[in-house]
Residue, then its C-alpha position, 0 to 999 in steps of 0.5 A: x443714201x448712205x452714212x458718210x464716210x467719216x460716219x462709217x470710219x468712226x464706227x468702224x474703230x469703234x468696233x475695232x477697240x471693242x474687239x481689243x478689250x481683254x482681261x486676264x485675272x491671276x493668283x499671287x498665292x498658293x491655294x489648298x482645297x481639301x475634296x474629301x470626305x462629304x467635300x469628295x466632289x466638290x467644285x470650287x472657284x480660283x480666288x484671284x488676287x490681281x488683273x491686267x488688260x486693256x478692259x476699256x470699262x466692259x470688263x470688271x475684276x471680281x474676286x472670283x472671276x470677270x464680269x461682263x460690262x454693258x455692249x458685249x455679245x460674245x468671248x473667248x475664254x481661256x484658263x490655265x493653273x497648276x496643281x501640285x498633289x502628294x500623291x501619283x495615283x492617276x487621280x482626276x484633275x478637273x478644271x471648269x469654266x463657268x458662267x453665272x454659276x453654270x458650267x460651260x466647259x470642262x477638262x480633265x486630265x490624270x495627274x500621275x505624278x507628284x511633280x507640279x501639273x499644268x492644265x488648261x481650258x478654253x471655249x470660244x464664242x460664249x454669247x454673254x449679256x451685261x452681269x455675266x460672271x466668268x469664272x474658272x472652277x477646279x476639283x480633284x476627286x477625293x483629294x487634298x491639293x493646291x493650286x501654285x503661288x505663281x502668276x500663271x493660274x489665270x483665266x482669261x476673257x477676250x471680247x469677240x463682239 
């Protein structure tokens, strides 16, 4: 015997609500990095100061990322960062998405300007468990650089199921 129509509709509504779950964390202050000398291949997390979205208590803001709550199986992740560097020598700029400290996506661009430079990254349909931490890391080999102080530096997690 099939499930009553009311229960079927309630389950469908719950599933649709879960899919509307999302969180964006963002910076509000400029961040400086020194990746020279012994640190020339260092990767560091972006430090976020604020959050917004419809987290439905399933996503939690952490200083350096977004923690996954119970009942979530897959997510989509997007990130964007605005870099600034005083040289225009074509240095590689790296942006990483990490899950529990492990790199799961990498974006590399070559910065050939002293003007602010935007780099974005995404990774779709990532398998997750409760307690997983999603973070955005930055790097620039053998350089001092900074990220802008605007809210344009963001990490977004959207729940798929």
